[in-house]
DRENDO-1510 file (C-alpha; in Angstrom, 1 decimal, always signed):
<recs>
REC; n; res; u; v; w
REC; 1; MET; +42.5; +2.4; -6.8 .
REC; 2; ALA; +38.8; +2.4; -6.1 .
REC; 3; LYS; +36.8; -0.6; -7.2 .
REC; 4; SER; +33.1; -1.0; -8.0 .
REC; 5; ILE; +30.8; -3.6; -6.5 .
REC; 6; THR; +27.4; -4.5; -7.9 .
REC; 7; ARG; +24.7; -5.6; -5.5 .
REC; 8; TYR; +20.9; -6.0; -5.5 .
REC; 9; VAL; +18.8; -4.3; -2.8 .
REC; 10; CYS; +15.1; -5.0; -2.1 .
REC; 11; GLN; +13.1; -1.8; -2.3 .
REC; 12; GLN; +10.6; -3.0; +0.3 .
REC; 13; CYS; +12.7; -4.4; +3.2 .
REC; 14; GLY; +16.3; -3.4; +2.3 .
REC; 15; ARG; +17.7; -6.9; +2.0 .
REC; 16; VAL; +21.1; -6.9; +0.1 .
REC; 17; SER; +21.9; -9.8; -2.2 .
REC; 18; ALA; +25.0; -10.4; -4.4 .
REC; 19; SER; +22.9; -11.7; -7.3 .
REC; 20; TYR; +19.4; -10.9; -8.7 .
REC; 21; MET; +16.4; -12.8; -7.3 .
REC; 22; GLY; +12.9; -12.5; -8.6 .
REC; 23; LYS; +11.4; -12.9; -5.2 .
REC; 24; CYS; +12.9; -11.4; -2.0 .
REC; 25; PRO; +13.5; -14.2; +0.5 .
REC; 26; GLN; +13.0; -11.8; +3.4 .
REC; 27; CYS; +9.7; -10.0; +2.7 .
REC; 28; GLY; +8.4; -12.1; -0.2 .
REC; 29; SER; +8.0; -9.2; -2.6 .
REC; 30; PHE; +8.3; -9.9; -6.3 .
REC; 31; SER; +10.5; -7.9; -8.7 .
REC; 32; SER; +11.7; -5.6; -5.9 .
REC; 33; MET; +15.4; -6.3; -6.2 .
REC; 34; VAL; +17.1; -3.3; -7.9 .
REC; 35; GLU; +20.7; -3.2; -9.0 .
REC; 36; GLU; +23.1; -0.7; -7.3 .
REC; 37; VAL; +26.7; +0.0; -8.0 .
REC; 38; ILE; +28.9; +0.9; -5.0 .
REC; 39; HIS; +32.2; +2.6; -5.5 .
REC; 40; GLU; +34.6; +1.8; -2.7 .
REC; 41; ALA; +37.3; +4.3; -1.9 .
REC; 42; GLY; +40.9; +3.2; -1.9 .
REC; 43; PRO; +42.3; +4.5; +1.4 .
REC; 44; VAL; +40.4; +3.9; +4.6 .
REC; 45; LYS; +39.4; +6.9; +6.6 .
REC; 46; SER; +41.0; +7.5; +9.9 .
REC; 47; PRO; +39.0; +6.4; +12.9 .
REC; 48; ASN; +39.6; +9.9; +14.5 .
REC; 49; ALA; +37.8; +11.7; +11.6 .
REC; 50; SER; +34.6; +13.4; +12.5 .
REC; 51; ARG; +31.4; +12.1; +11.0 .
REC; 52; GLY; +28.3; +13.9; +9.8 .
REC; 53; LEU; +27.3; +17.5; +10.6 .
REC; 54; THR; +27.8; +17.4; +14.4 .
REC; 55; GLY; +31.6; +17.4; +14.4 .
REC; 56; ARG; +33.6; +16.1; +17.4 .
REC; 57; THR; +31.9; +15.0; +20.6 .
REC; 58; SER; +33.1; +14.4; +24.1 .
REC; 59; PRO; +31.6; +12.4; +27.0 .
REC; 60; ARG; +30.0; +14.4; +29.8 .
REC; 61; ARG; +28.9; +13.5; +33.3 .
REC; 62; ILE; +25.1; +13.1; +33.5 .
REC; 63; GLY; +25.0; +15.5; +36.4 .
REC; 64; GLU; +26.6; +18.2; +34.4 .
REC; 65; ILE; +23.9; +18.1; +31.7 .
REC; 66; SER; +21.3; +20.8; +32.1 .
REC; 67; ASN; +17.7; +19.6; +32.3 .
REC; 68; ASP; +16.4; +22.8; +30.9 .
REC; 69; PHE; +14.3; +22.1; +27.8 .
REC; 70; GLU; +13.4; +24.3; +25.0 .
REC; 71; GLU; +9.7; +25.2; +24.7 .
REC; 72; ARG; +7.7; +23.6; +22.0 .
REC; 73; ILE; +6.9; +25.7; +18.9 .
REC; 74; PRO; +3.1; +26.2; +19.1 .
REC; 75; VAL; +1.1; +25.1; +16.1 .
REC; 76; PRO; -2.1; +27.2; +15.3 .
REC; 77; ILE; -3.9; +24.0; +14.1 .
REC; 78; GLY; -5.2; +22.4; +17.3 .
REC; 79; GLU; -5.7; +18.9; +16.0 .
REC; 80; PHE; -2.2; +18.9; +14.5 .
REC; 81; SER; -0.7; +20.1; +17.8 .
REC; 82; ARG; -2.6; +17.5; +19.7 .
REC; 83; VAL; -1.1; +14.6; +17.6 .
REC; 84; LEU; +2.5; +16.1; +18.0 .
REC; 85; GLY; +2.1; +16.2; +21.7 .
REC; 86; GLY; +1.5; +19.9; +22.3 .
REC; 87; GLY; +3.6; +21.5; +19.6 .
REC; 88; ILE; +6.8; +21.1; +17.5 .
REC; 89; VAL; +10.0; +20.2; +19.4 .
REC; 90; PRO; +12.9; +22.3; +18.0 .
REC; 91; GLY; +15.4; +20.0; +16.3 .
REC; 92; SER; +13.0; +17.2; +15.7 .
REC; 93; ILE; +12.4; +15.3; +12.5 .
REC; 94; VAL; +8.8; +14.2; +11.7 .
REC; 95; LEU; +7.7; +11.8; +9.0 .
REC; 96; VAL; +4.2; +12.3; +7.5 .
REC; 97; GLY; +2.8; +9.4; +5.4 .
REC; 98; GLY; -0.4; +8.7; +3.6 .
REC; 99; ASP; -2.1; +7.4; +0.5 .
REC; 100; PRO; -1.7; +9.5; -2.7 .
REC; 101; GLY; -4.2; +12.3; -2.8 .
REC; 102; ILE; -5.2; +12.0; +0.8 .
REC; 103; GLY; -4.2; +15.5; +1.6 .
REC; 104; LYS; -0.6; +15.4; +3.0 .
REC; 105; SER; +0.8; +18.3; +1.0 .
REC; 106; THR; -2.4; +20.3; +1.7 .
REC; 107; LEU; -2.0; +19.8; +5.4 .
REC; 108; MET; +1.6; +20.7; +5.5 .
REC; 109; LEU; +1.0; +23.8; +3.4 .
REC; 110; GLN; -1.7; +24.9; +5.7 .
REC; 111; MET; +0.6; +24.4; +8.7 .
REC; 112; THR; +3.4; +26.5; +7.0 .
REC; 113; LEU; +1.0; +29.3; +6.1 .
REC; 114; ALA; -0.3; +29.4; +9.7 .
REC; 115; MET; +3.2; +29.4; +11.2 .
REC; 116; ALA; +5.1; +31.5; +8.7 .
REC; 117; GLY; +4.0; +34.7; +10.4 .
REC; 118; LYS; +6.1; +33.9; +13.5 .
REC; 119; LYS; +8.7; +31.4; +12.2 .
REC; 120; CYS; +10.8; +31.3; +9.1 .
REC; 121; VAL; +9.7; +28.4; +6.9 .
REC; 122; LEU; +11.4; +26.8; +3.9 .
REC; 123; TYR; +9.1; +24.6; +1.8 .
REC; 124; VAL; +11.1; +22.3; -0.6 .
REC; 125; SER; +9.1; +20.4; -3.2 .
REC; 126; GLY; +10.4; +17.8; -5.6 .
REC; 127; GLU; +7.0; +16.9; -7.1 .
REC; 128; GLU; +5.3; +20.2; -7.8 .
REC; 129; SER; +6.4; +23.5; -9.3 .
REC; 130; GLU; +6.5; +26.7; -7.3 .
REC; 131; ARG; +3.5; +28.0; -9.4 .
REC; 132; GLN; +1.4; +24.9; -8.5 .
REC; 133; ILE; +2.2; +25.4; -4.8 .
REC; 134; LYS; +1.2; +29.1; -5.1 .
REC; 135; MET; -2.1; +28.2; -6.7 .
REC; 136; ARG; -2.9; +25.8; -3.9 .
REC; 137; ALA; -1.9; +28.5; -1.4 .
REC; 138; ASP; -4.2; +31.0; -3.1 .
REC; 139; ARG; -7.1; +28.5; -2.7 .
REC; 140; LEU; -6.3; +28.0; +1.0 .
REC; 141; MET; -6.1; +31.7; +1.6 .
REC; 142; GLU; -9.1; +32.5; -0.5 .
REC; 143; ARG; -6.9; +34.5; -2.9 .
REC; 144; SER; -6.2; +37.2; -0.2 .
REC; 145; GLY; -2.6; +37.6; -1.4 .
REC; 146; ASN; -1.4; +38.5; +2.1 .
REC; 147; PHE; +1.3; +35.9; +2.3 .
REC; 148; PRO; +3.9; +36.1; +5.0 .
REC; 149; ASP; +7.4; +37.3; +4.0 .
REC; 150; SER; +9.0; +34.5; +6.1 .
REC; 151; LEU; +7.7; +31.7; +3.9 .
REC; 152; TYR; +10.1; +30.5; +1.1 .
REC; 153; LEU; +9.3; +28.0; -1.7 .
REC; 154; VAL; +11.9; +26.2; -3.8 .
REC; 155; THR; +11.7; +23.3; -6.3 .
REC; 156; GLU; +14.8; +21.1; -5.8 .
REC; 157; THR; +15.7; +17.5; -5.5 .
REC; 158; ASN; +19.4; +17.6; -5.0 .
REC; 159; LEU; +20.0; +17.4; -1.2 .
REC; 160; GLN; +23.3; +19.2; -1.4 .
REC; 161; THR; +21.6; +22.2; -3.1 .
REC; 162; ILE; +18.8; +22.0; -0.5 .
REC; 163; PHE; +21.5; +22.3; +2.3 .
REC; 164; ASP; +22.9; +25.4; +0.5 .
REC; 165; HIS; +19.4; +27.0; +0.5 .
REC; 166; VAL; +19.1; +26.2; +4.2 .
REC; 167; ARG; +22.4; +27.9; +5.0 .
REC; 168; GLU; +21.2; +30.9; +3.0 .
REC; 169; VAL; +17.7; +31.2; +4.5 .
REC; 170; HIS; +18.3; +29.9; +8.0 .
REC; 171; PRO; +14.8; +28.5; +8.5 .
REC; 172; ASP; +13.2; +27.4; +11.7 .
REC; 173; LEU; +11.1; +24.9; +9.9 .
REC; 174; LEU; +12.0; +22.8; +6.8 .
REC; 175; ILE; +9.4; +20.9; +4.8 .
REC; 176; ILE; +10.6; +18.1; +2.3 .
REC; 177; ASP; +7.9; +17.0; -0.2 .
REC; 178; SER; +8.7; +14.2; -0.7 .
REC; 179; ILE; +11.7; +12.1; +0.5 .
REC; 180; GLN; +11.3; +9.8; -2.5 .
REC; 181; THR; +12.3; +12.6; -4.9 .
REC; 182; VAL; +15.4; +13.7; -3.0 .
REC; 183; TYR; +18.8; +12.3; -4.0 .
REC; 184; LEU; +22.5; +12.6; -3.2 .
REC; 185; PRO; +24.6; +13.0; -6.4 .
REC; 186; GLU; +27.5; +11.0; -5.0 .
REC; 187; LEU; +25.3; +7.9; -4.9 .
REC; 188; ASP; +24.8; +6.0; -8.2 .
REC; 189; SER; +21.3; +4.7; -7.3 .
REC; 190; SER; +18.2; +6.5; -8.4 .
REC; 191; ALA; +16.0; +8.7; -6.3 .
REC; 192; GLY; +13.6; +6.8; -4.2 .
REC; 193; SER; +15.8; +3.7; -3.8 .
REC; 194; VAL; +16.6; +2.2; -0.4 .
REC; 195; THR; +20.1; +3.7; -0.4 .
REC; 196; GLN; +19.0; +7.2; -1.4 .
REC; 197; VAL; +16.1; +7.3; +1.1 .
REC; 198; ARG; +18.2; +6.0; +4.0 .
REC; 199; GLU; +21.2; +8.3; +3.4 .
REC; 200; CYS; +19.1; +11.4; +2.7 .
REC; 201; SER; +17.0; +10.9; +5.8 .
REC; 202; SER; +20.2; +10.4; +7.9 .
REC; 203; GLN; +21.7; +13.6; +6.7 .
REC; 204; LEU; +18.4; +15.5; +7.3 .
REC; 205; ARG; +18.4; +14.1; +10.8 .
REC; 206; GLU; +22.0; +15.4; +11.3 .
REC; 207; LEU; +20.9; +18.8; +10.1 .
REC; 208; ALA; +18.0; +18.9; +12.5 .
REC; 209; LYS; +20.0; +17.8; +15.5 .
REC; 210; SER; +23.0; +20.0; +14.9 .
REC; 211; GLN; +21.3; +23.2; +13.9 .
REC; 212; GLY; +18.0; +22.9; +15.8 .
REC; 213; ILE; +15.8; +23.0; +12.7 .
REC; 214; SER; +12.5; +21.2; +12.8 .
REC; 215; VAL; +12.2; +19.0; +9.7 .
REC; 216; PHE; +9.0; +17.6; +8.3 .
REC; 217; ILE; +9.4; +14.8; +5.7 .
REC; 218; ILE; +6.5; +13.6; +3.5 .
REC; 219; GLY; +6.7; +10.0; +2.5 .
REC; 220; HIS; +4.8; +7.9; +0.0 .
REC; 221; VAL; +2.7; +4.9; +1.0 .
REC; 222; THR; +2.7; +1.5; -0.8 .
REC; 223; LYS; -0.4; -0.4; -1.7 .
REC; 224; GLU; +0.0; -2.5; +1.5 .
REC; 225; GLY; -0.3; +0.7; +3.5 .
REC; 226; ALA; +3.3; +1.0; +4.7 .
REC; 227; ILE; +5.6; +4.0; +4.0 .
REC; 228; ALA; +7.6; +3.2; +0.8 .
REC; 229; GLY; +11.2; +2.3; +1.4 .
REC; 230; PRO; +12.9; +0.3; +4.3 .
REC; 231; ARG; +11.5; +0.3; +7.8 .
REC; 232; VAL; +14.8; +2.0; +8.8 .
REC; 233; LEU; +13.3; +5.3; +7.6 .
REC; 234; GLU; +10.7; +5.1; +10.4 .
REC; 235; HIS; +13.5; +4.3; +12.9 .
REC; 236; ILE; +15.5; +7.4; +11.9 .
REC; 237; VAL; +12.9; +10.0; +12.6 .
REC; 238; ASP; +11.5; +11.1; +15.9 .
REC; 239; THR; +7.8; +11.1; +15.0 .
REC; 240; VAL; +5.8; +9.1; +12.5 .
REC; 241; LEU; +2.4; +10.4; +11.5 .
REC; 242; TYR; -0.1; +8.7; +9.1 .
REC; 243; LEU; -2.9; +10.6; +7.4 .
REC; 244; GLU; -5.7; +8.1; +7.0 .
REC; 245; GLY; -9.2; +8.0; +5.5 .
REC; 246; ASP; -11.3; +7.0; +2.6 .
REC; 247; ARG; -10.7; +9.2; -0.5 .
REC; 248; PHE; -14.4; +9.2; -1.1 .
REC; 249; GLN; -15.2; +10.4; +2.5 .
REC; 250; ALA; -14.8; +13.9; +3.9 .
REC; 251; TYR; -13.1; +12.9; +7.1 .
REC; 252; ARG; -9.3; +12.4; +7.6 .
REC; 253; LEU; -7.5; +11.0; +10.6 .
REC; 254; LEU; -4.0; +12.1; +11.5 .
REC; 255; ARG; -2.6; +9.2; +13.6 .
REC; 256; SER; +0.6; +9.1; +15.5 .
REC; 257; VAL; +2.3; +5.7; +15.5 .
REC; 258; LYS; +5.6; +6.8; +16.9 .
REC; 259; ASN; +6.4; +9.9; +19.0 .
REC; 260; ARG; +9.6; +10.3; +21.1 .
REC; 261; PHE; +8.2; +13.6; +22.6 .
REC; 262; GLY; +4.5; +12.6; +23.2 .
REC; 263; ALA; +1.9; +9.9; +23.4 .
REC; 264; THR; +1.6; +7.4; +20.6 .
REC; 265; ALA; -1.7; +6.4; +19.0 .
REC; 266; GLU; -3.0; +9.9; +19.3 .
REC; 267; VAL; -5.5; +11.0; +16.7 .
REC; 268; GLY; -6.5; +14.3; +15.1 .
REC; 269; VAL; -9.7; +14.5; +13.0 .
REC; 270; PHE; -10.0; +16.8; +10.0 .
REC; 271; GLU; -12.7; +17.3; +7.3 .
REC; 272; MET; -11.7; +17.9; +3.7 .
REC; 273; ARG; -13.3; +21.0; +2.4 .
REC; 274; GLU; -12.8; +23.4; -0.6 .
REC; 275; ARG; -10.4; +25.5; +1.4 .
REC; 276; GLY; -8.4; +22.5; +2.6 .
REC; 277; LEU; -8.5; +20.5; +5.8 .
REC; 278; ALA; -10.8; +21.9; +8.6 .
REC; 279; GLU; -10.5; +20.8; +12.2 .
REC; 280; VAL; -13.2; +18.7; +13.7 .
REC; 281; THR; -13.2; +19.6; +17.4 .
REC; 282; ASN; -16.0; +17.2; +18.3 .
REC; 283; PRO; -15.6; +14.2; +16.0 .
REC; 284; SER; -18.2; +12.0; +17.9 .
REC; 285; GLU; -20.9; +14.5; +17.1 .
REC; 286; ALA; -19.8; +14.6; +13.5 .
REC; 287; PHE; -19.8; +10.9; +13.1 .
REC; 288; LEU; -23.3; +10.5; +14.5 .
REC; 289; ALA; -24.9; +13.5; +12.7 .
REC; 290; GLU; -26.6; +11.5; +10.0 .
REC; 291; ARG; -27.6; +8.6; +12.1 .
REC; 292; MET; -31.1; +7.2; +11.7 .
REC; 293; ILE; -32.8; +6.7; +15.1 .
REC; 294; ASN; -34.4; +3.2; +15.7 .
REC; 295; ALA; -33.1; +1.7; +12.5 .
REC; 296; PRO; -32.4; -2.0; +12.7 .
REC; 297; GLY; -28.8; -3.0; +12.3 .
REC; 298; SER; -27.3; +0.1; +13.9 .
REC; 299; ALA; -25.4; +0.3; +17.2 .
REC; 300; ILE; -23.2; +2.9; +18.9 .
REC; 301; ALA; -19.7; +2.0; +20.1 .
REC; 302; VAL; -17.2; +4.0; +22.2 .
REC; 303; THR; -13.7; +3.5; +21.0 .
REC; 304; MET; -10.4; +5.0; +22.2 .
REC; 305; GLU; -8.1; +6.7; +19.8 .
REC; 306; GLY; -5.1; +7.4; +21.9 .
REC; 307; THR; -6.4; +9.4; +24.8 .
REC; 308; ARG; -9.6; +10.6; +23.0 .
REC; 309; PRO; -12.9; +8.7; +23.2 .
REC; 310; LEU; -14.8; +8.5; +19.9 .
REC; 311; LEU; -18.5; +7.5; +19.5 .
REC; 312; VAL; -19.0; +5.8; +16.1 .
REC; 313; GLU; -22.0; +4.1; +14.5 .
REC; 314; LEU; -21.6; +0.5; +13.6 .
REC; 315; GLN; -24.0; -0.9; +11.0 .
REC; 316; GLY; -24.7; -4.5; +10.4 .
REC; 317; LEU; -26.7; -6.3; +7.7 .
REC; 318; THR; -27.6; -9.9; +7.3 .
REC; 319; SER; -29.0; -11.4; +4.1 .
REC; 320; PRO; -29.7; -15.0; +3.0 .
REC; 321; THR; -26.7; -16.3; +1.0 .
REC; 322; GLN; -27.2; -17.1; -2.6 .
REC; 323; PHE; -24.2; -19.4; -2.8 .
REC; 324; GLY; -22.9; -22.4; -0.8 .
REC; 325; ASN; -20.5; -20.4; +1.4 .
REC; 326; ALA; -21.8; -17.4; +3.4 .
REC; 327; ARG; -19.8; -14.1; +2.9 .
REC; 328; ARG; -18.3; -12.0; +5.6 .
REC; 329; THR; -17.6; -8.4; +4.4 .
REC; 330; PRO; -16.2; -6.0; +7.0 .
REC; 331; ASN; -15.5; -2.3; +6.2 .
REC; 332; GLY; -13.5; -0.6; +9.0 .
REC; 333; VAL; -13.2; -3.6; +11.3 .
REC; 334; ASP; -10.9; -6.6; +11.3 .
REC; 335; TYR; -12.0; -9.5; +9.1 .
REC; 336; ASN; -10.9; -12.2; +11.6 .
REC; 337; ARG; -12.6; -10.3; +14.4 .
REC; 338; LEU; -15.9; -10.4; +12.5 .
REC; 339; LEU; -15.5; -14.2; +11.9 .
REC; 340; MET; -15.0; -14.7; +15.6 .
REC; 341; ILE; -18.0; -12.6; +16.6 .
REC; 342; ALA; -20.2; -14.5; +14.0 .
REC; 343; ALA; -19.0; -17.8; +15.5 .
REC; 344; VAL; -19.9; -16.8; +19.0 .
REC; 345; LEU; -23.3; -15.5; +18.0 .
REC; 346; THR; -24.0; -18.8; +16.2 .
REC; 347; ARG; -22.7; -21.1; +19.0 .
REC; 348; ARG; -23.5; -19.2; +22.2 .
REC; 349; VAL; -26.6; -17.2; +21.3 .
REC; 350; GLY; -28.3; -19.5; +18.8 .
REC; 351; PHE; -28.4; -17.4; +15.6 .
REC; 352; LYS; -28.1; -19.4; +12.4 .
REC; 353; LEU; -25.6; -17.2; +10.7 .
REC; 354; SER; -24.1; -20.0; +8.6 .
REC; 355; GLU; -26.8; -19.3; +6.0 .
REC; 356; GLN; -26.5; -15.6; +6.1 .
REC; 357; ASP; -24.2; -13.1; +4.4 .
REC; 358; ILE; -22.9; -10.6; +7.0 .
REC; 359; PHE; -21.9; -7.0; +6.2 .
REC; 360; VAL; -20.4; -4.7; +8.8 .
REC; 361; ASN; -19.6; -1.0; +8.2 .
REC; 362; VAL; -18.1; +1.7; +10.4 .
REC; 363; VAL; -19.8; +5.0; +9.4 .
REC; 364; GLY; -17.3; +7.9; +8.6 .
REC; 365; GLY; -14.6; +5.8; +6.9 .
REC; 366; ILE; -12.6; +5.2; +10.1 .
REC; 367; LYS; -11.0; +2.0; +11.2 .
REC; 368; ILE; -11.5; +0.3; +14.6 .
REC; 369; ASP; -8.8; -2.0; +15.9 .
REC; 370; GLU; -9.6; -2.4; +19.6 .
REC; 371; PRO; -11.8; -5.2; +20.8 .
REC; 372; ALA; -14.0; -2.9; +22.9 .
REC; 373; ALA; -16.3; -2.6; +19.8 .
REC; 374; ASP; -17.1; -6.3; +19.8 .
REC; 375; LEU; -20.3; -5.9; +21.6 .
REC; 376; ALA; -21.5; -3.2; +19.3 .
REC; 377; ILE; -20.7; -5.3; +16.3 .
REC; 378; ALA; -22.6; -8.2; +17.7 .
REC; 379; ALA; -25.6; -6.0; +18.5 .
REC; 380; ALA; -25.6; -4.5; +15.0 .
REC; 381; VAL; -25.6; -8.0; +13.4 .
REC; 382; SER; -28.2; -9.4; +15.8 .
REC; 383; SER; -30.4; -6.3; +15.3 .
REC; 384; SER; -30.4; -6.9; +11.5 .
REC; 385; MET; -31.0; -10.6; +12.0 .
REC; 386; ARG; -34.0; -10.1; +14.3 .
REC; 387; ASP; -35.2; -6.9; +12.5 .
REC; 388; LEU; -35.4; -5.1; +15.9 .
REC; 389; PRO; -33.7; -1.8; +16.6 .
REC; 390; VAL; -31.2; -1.4; +19.4 .
REC; 391; ARG; -32.0; +1.1; +22.1 .
REC; 392; ALA; -31.4; +4.5; +20.6 .
REC; 393; ASP; -30.2; +6.1; +23.8 .
REC; 394; ALA; -27.7; +3.4; +24.7 .
REC; 395; VAL; -24.0; +2.7; +23.9 .
REC; 396; LEU; -22.5; -0.7; +23.9 .
REC; 397; ILE; -18.9; -1.3; +25.2 .
REC; 398; GLY; -17.3; -4.7; +25.8 .
REC; 399; GLU; -14.9; -7.3; +24.5 .
REC; 400; ILE; -16.3; -10.7; +23.6 .
REC; 401; GLY; -14.6; -14.0; +24.5 .
REC; 402; LEU; -15.0; -17.4; +22.9 .
REC; 403; ALA; -17.1; -18.7; +25.7 .
REC; 404; GLY; -19.6; -15.9; +25.1 .
REC; 405; GLU; -18.5; -13.9; +28.2 .
REC; 406; LEU; -17.9; -10.1; +28.2 .
REC; 407; ARG; -14.6; -8.6; +29.3 .
REC; 408; LEU; -14.1; -5.1; +30.5 .
REC; 409; PRO; -11.9; -2.8; +28.4 .
REC; 410; GLY; -9.7; -0.1; +29.8 .
REC; 411; GLN; -10.5; +3.6; +30.4 .
REC; 412; MET; -14.2; +3.0; +31.0 .
REC; 413; PRO; -15.0; +6.2; +33.0 .
REC; 414; VAL; -13.6; +8.3; +30.1 .
REC; 415; ARG; -15.8; +6.4; +27.6 .
REC; 416; LEU; -18.9; +6.8; +29.7 .
REC; 417; ARG; -18.4; +10.5; +30.3 .
REC; 418; GLU; -18.1; +11.1; +26.6 .
REC; 419; ALA; -21.3; +9.1; +25.9 .
REC; 420; GLN; -23.1; +11.1; +28.6 .
REC; 421; LYS; -21.8; +14.4; +27.2 .
REC; 422; LEU; -23.4; +13.6; +23.8 .
REC; 423; GLY; -26.8; +12.9; +25.4 .
REC; 424; PHE; -26.9; +9.1; +25.8 .
REC; 425; LYS; -28.8; +7.9; +28.8 .
REC; 426; ALA; -27.6; +4.3; +29.2 .
REC; 427; ALA; -24.5; +2.2; +28.6 .
REC; 428; ILE; -24.5; -1.6; +28.3 .
REC; 429; VAL; -21.1; -2.8; +29.7 .
REC; 430; PRO; -19.5; -6.0; +31.0 .
REC; 431; LYS; -20.2; -6.8; +34.7 .
REC; 432; ARG; -17.3; -5.5; +36.8 .
REC; 433; LEU; -15.8; -8.2; +39.0 .
REC; 434; ARG; -13.0; -6.2; +40.6 .
REC; 435; LYS; -12.7; -2.9; +42.3 .
REC; 436; ALA; -11.9; +0.1; +40.1 .
REC; 437; GLU; -12.7; +3.7; +39.5 .
REC; 438; PRO; -16.4; +4.3; +40.2 .
REC; 439; TRP; -18.8; +4.7; +37.3 .
REC; 440; PRO; -20.2; +8.2; +36.5 .
REC; 441; ASP; -23.5; +8.9; +38.3 .
REC; 442; ASP; -25.2; +10.7; +35.5 .
REC; 443; ILE; -25.7; +7.8; +33.1 .
REC; 444; GLN; -27.5; +4.5; +33.6 .
REC; 445; ILE; -25.2; +1.5; +33.7 .
REC; 446; ILE; -26.5; -1.9; +32.6 .
REC; 447; GLU; -24.0; -4.6; +33.5 .
REC; 448; ALA; -24.1; -7.9; +31.7 .
REC; 449; ARG; -22.0; -11.1; +32.2 .
REC; 450; SER; -22.5; -12.6; +28.8 .
REC; 451; VAL; -23.3; -11.7; +25.2 .
REC; 452; HIS; -26.8; -13.2; +25.5 .
REC; 453; ASP; -27.6; -11.0; +28.5 .
REC; 454; ALA; -26.2; -7.9; +26.8 .
REC; 455; LEU; -28.3; -8.4; +23.7 .
REC; 456; GLU; -31.4; -8.9; +25.7 .
REC; 457; ALA; -30.8; -5.6; +27.5 .
REC; 458; ALA; -30.1; -3.9; +24.1 .
REC; 459; PHE; -33.4; -5.0; +22.6 .
REC; 460; ALA; -35.5; -4.6; +25.8 .
REC; 461; ILE; -38.2; -1.9; +26.1 .
REC; 462; GLN; -36.7; +1.1; +27.8 .
REC; 463; ARG; -37.6; +1.4; +31.4 .
REC; 464; GLU; -37.5; +4.5; +33.5 .
REC; 465; LEU; -34.8; +3.9; +36.2 .
REC; 466; PRO; -33.2; +6.3; +38.6 .
REC; 467; LYS; -29.9; +7.8; +37.4 .
REC; 468; GLY; -26.8; +5.9; +38.4 .
REC; 469; ARG; -28.7; +2.7; +39.3 .
REC; 470; LYS; -27.1; -0.4; +38.0 .
REC; 471; VAL; -29.1; -3.2; +36.4 .
REC; 472; ALA; -27.4; -6.6; +36.6 .
</recs>
């Protein structure tokens, strides 16, 4: 006879425990252990039985396998196609995550409306009714009413019923909104639990691989910024995309953190408008559109998002502290990185920042993780401290070391060409000590060995120099 086993599973990391614990010993989450009842079957299945939807398999010699690959399905949204690596791979499964209200469902509906004319699409929603989805589609299409016949909507949370709809419609593209609402009836746990999320995602993967259907899964994000559920969900899928951005800002960044069919860390930029998300083909120009020229506390950095260079404005502000301990408040940059830069400016340059509150902001609501923006952060803070503007026609690129030295980041020619394309005349960069790809000739390069030298060049009066000439 079948017997039941009661266990407790952490909803954050997936740890299984025989008894309830208020705090998970693996991830440290409180009140995350949920009771689950497992019914074990009496007879053991034969090891020869086939598993999943793929059926029986047999080994093949690697030389007998054809290297012909199916062409990617083109995506009419250019920024979305860029992040995916050039289009949708048939039979792939993609996970799209993001904060509530950031625009995940809007982006996916825009993509389905754009692709439904050439491909058959099935949009499955477990959170909204069909009428609500139709109202959003009317807004995106400006109530034209010319909807493609190959776009199907259904409101369903039972995965077995969803598979029945798939066999009936035979779609090329399947959208699941969202995975936390889908459940398997044979499992006793509730929808959104670790067991349900893992098993539903595994069966969707089997469906994608066996029938060549491209599956897009929308996932919720916790307050820590991770996709809700165990990390195994991200290991199951082929591609993981995050839609980032401040809800009070217009710009959204679609970032690829895992892609088996393309480059990782690729970024697409969108702007939230009344008719949905609009592509931003030149994000650097958009981020610098409202910049105040010759304003103290402002510096321009060139950061790399995947293979794309972005020019962003970094703002710094120093104010005498009103309490015993000075505050350090970053927005868009790492807190520990700001502490290190403030310590270097205090010890190596001579600024008395221990009595100053420091605020650093990245304009546009984006986040910068790479150290190539260190020099721009230091220049913005120093500019506010000295009440002197940084050269308006110069960009600052460089990583700062604890000794006050500047280190050269990667992909410098790409960064400099992007700065020159947007009209900047000079670039303050670390001094190059080894042979590498030559600098572009159409922008003035000012090389500095230390932070002190770079700041002096950033605040110096602009001198007319021949193009391409280097100032050491």
